[in-house]
C-alpha positions as CSV (number, residue, x, y, z in Angstrom):
1,M,97.7,89.9,89.6
2,K,96.4,92.0,92.5
3,V,98.7,94.9,93.4
4,G,98.0,96.5,96.8
5,Y,98.9,100.0,98.0
6,A,99.0,101.0,101.7
7,R,99.6,104.5,102.9
8,T,99.8,106.4,106.1
9,S,100.7,110.1,106.5
10,T,103.6,109.6,108.9
11,V,106.1,106.9,109.9
12,E,104.6,106.9,113.4
13,Q,101.3,105.4,112.2
14,L,102.7,101.8,112.2
15,A,99.4,100.2,113.3
16,G,97.6,101.9,110.5
17,I,99.9,100.6,107.8
18,E,100.0,97.1,109.4
19,A,96.2,96.9,109.4
20,Q,96.1,98.0,105.7
21,V,98.7,95.4,104.8
22,R,96.7,92.6,106.6
23,T,93.5,93.7,104.8
24,L,95.3,93.7,101.4
25,K,96.8,90.3,102.0
26,A,93.4,88.9,103.0
27,D,92.0,90.2,99.7
28,G,94.6,88.2,97.9
29,C,97.2,90.9,96.9
30,D,100.3,89.3,95.3
31,K,102.4,92.4,95.7
32,I,102.0,95.3,98.2
33,F,103.6,98.7,98.1
34,E,103.8,100.6,101.4
35,E,104.3,104.4,101.8
36,H,104.5,106.9,104.6
37,C,103.6,110.2,103.0
38,S,101.0,112.8,103.2
39,V,98.6,113.0,100.2
40,A,99.7,116.6,99.8
41,K,103.3,115.5,98.9
42,T,104.7,113.7,95.9
43,R,104.0,110.0,96.5
44,T,106.8,108.2,94.7
45,V,105.8,104.7,96.0
46,L,102.2,105.3,94.6
47,A,103.8,106.1,91.2
48,Q,106.0,103.0,91.4
49,A,102.9,100.8,92.3
50,V,100.9,102.2,89.4
51,N,103.9,101.8,87.1
52,F,104.3,98.2,88.3
53,C,100.7,97.3,87.2
54,R,100.2,95.5,83.9
55,E,97.2,95.0,81.7
56,G,94.6,92.8,83.4
57,D,95.9,93.5,86.9
58,T,93.8,94.9,89.7
59,F,95.1,97.8,91.8
60,V,93.7,97.5,95.3
61,V,93.5,100.0,98.2
62,T,91.7,99.5,101.5
63,A,90.0,102.9,101.5
64,L,89.6,105.9,99.1
65,D,91.4,108.3,101.4
66,R,94.5,106.0,101.3
67,L,94.6,106.7,97.6
68,C,93.7,110.4,97.2
69,R,91.8,113.3,98.7
70,S,90.5,115.2,95.6
71,V,88.4,114.6,92.6
72,P,91.0,115.8,90.1
73,E,93.6,113.4,91.6
74,L,91.2,110.5,91.6
75,S,90.2,111.3,88.0
76,R,93.8,111.4,86.9
77,L,94.6,108.1,88.7
78,T,91.6,106.2,87.4
79,K,92.3,107.4,83.8
80,E,95.9,106.3,84.1
81,L,94.9,102.9,85.4
82,Q,92.2,102.5,82.7
83,E,94.6,103.4,79.9
84,K,96.9,100.6,81.2
85,G,94.0,98.2,81.3
86,V,94.2,98.0,85.1
87,N,91.1,97.7,87.3
88,L,90.8,99.6,90.6
89,K,89.3,98.1,93.7
90,I,88.5,99.9,96.9
91,I,87.9,97.3,99.6
92,N,86.0,99.2,102.3
93,L,83.5,100.6,99.8
94,G,83.1,97.3,97.9
95,F,83.7,99.1,94.7
96,D,85.2,97.5,91.6
97,M,85.9,100.0,88.8
98,S,85.6,97.3,86.1
99,T,82.0,98.3,85.7
100,P,80.4,101.6,84.5
101,T,78.4,101.7,87.7
102,G,81.5,101.3,89.8
103,L,83.3,104.0,88.0
104,M,80.3,106.4,88.4
105,M,80.0,105.6,92.1
106,I,83.6,106.1,92.9
107,N,83.6,109.5,91.3
108,M,80.5,110.5,93.3
109,L,82.2,109.3,96.5
110,A,85.3,111.3,95.7
111,I,83.3,114.4,95.6
112,V,81.8,113.6,99.0
113,A,85.2,112.7,100.4
114,E,86.7,116.0,99.2
115,F,83.7,117.9,100.6
116,E,84.1,116.2,104.0
117,R,87.9,116.9,104.1
118,N,87.3,120.6,103.4
119,I,84.6,120.8,106.1
120,M,86.9,119.1,108.6
121,M,89.8,121.4,107.8
122,E,87.5,124.4,108.2
123,R,86.3,123.2,111.6
124,Q,89.9,122.5,112.6
125,K,90.9,126.1,111.7
126,E,88.0,127.5,113.7
127,G,88.9,125.3,116.7
128,I,92.5,126.4,116.6
129,A,91.5,130.1,116.3
130,K,89.1,129.8,119.3
131,A,91.7,128.0,121.4
132,K,94.3,130.7,120.5
133,A,91.9,133.4,121.5
134,E,91.3,131.7,124.8
135,G,95.1,131.1,125.3
136,K,94.7,127.4,125.3
137,F,96.4,126.6,122.0
138,K,100.0,125.6,122.6
139,G,100.7,124.0,119.2
140,R,102.5,120.8,118.6
141,K,104.6,119.4,121.4
142,A,108.3,120.0,120.8
143,L,110.6,117.1,120.0
144,A,113.0,116.0,122.6
145,P,116.4,117.8,122.4
146,E,118.1,114.4,121.9
147,I,116.0,113.8,118.8
148,V,116.8,117.3,117.4
149,E,120.5,116.7,118.0
150,A,120.4,113.3,116.4
151,V,118.7,114.7,113.3
152,K,121.5,117.3,113.0
153,A,124.2,114.7,113.5
154,Y,122.8,112.3,110.9
155,A,122.4,115.2,108.4
156,K,126.1,116.2,108.9
157,T,127.1,112.6,107.9
158,G,125.1,113.1,104.6
159,A,122.3,110.8,105.5
160,N,119.1,111.1,103.5
161,R,116.3,113.1,105.2
162,I,113.8,110.3,104.6
163,W,116.2,107.7,106.1
164,I,116.7,110.0,109.2
165,A,112.9,110.3,109.7
166,K,112.5,106.5,109.6
167,K,115.6,105.9,111.8
168,L,114.3,108.3,114.5
169,Y,110.6,107.4,114.1
170,I,109.6,111.0,113.3
171,G,107.9,112.6,110.4
172,E,109.9,113.8,107.4
173,A,108.4,117.3,107.9
174,S,110.1,117.4,111.4
175,V,113.4,116.6,109.9
176,Y,113.0,119.4,107.3
177,R,111.9,121.9,110.0
178,I,114.9,121.1,112.3
179,L,117.4,121.4,109.4
180,K,115.8,124.6,108.1
181,A,115.9,126.2,111.6
182,E,119.5,125.2,112.0
183,K,120.4,126.7,108.6
184,E,118.5,130.0,109.4
185,A,120.2,130.2,112.8
186,A,123.7,129.8,111.3
187,P,125.7,133.0,110.9
188,S,125.8,134.3,107.3
């Protein structure tokens, strides 16, 4: 069985997840797990997808960065899959981890991907610092007041934060920030 995993960082990236799902289906995936979560967070759907895999299955992702962003994480995932007897396939790289060469190449690419990510983050920090110094950096655009009030209203009903984010088409982090700010603003 081919088990696919598609991930985007936020709920707003609908086109990205849809494109991944199309690619996974075209590759013949029988079951596809979808997740909207940053790689920096705990990815429960990824854990469910790996747990779903059985010996002889192939775990398929469209790109390495949809799976992980660091060498230690890739190493942990490949080891876990290997111990279960599950092959890993990364479509855009044409890699199949069922061979020693595929395993070696994916580890080398993980090192390069981590390096590229670190360089990108460094450049981003430099760009933000420069923009701040020039008075051009305004930060992220604030959410509409109606969205903020809707988050608060849903939270008061006991709604789950993830559900709220999906319902309002905003990121989970935005829900957490709004509720944290409200809690800090409340009189003690």
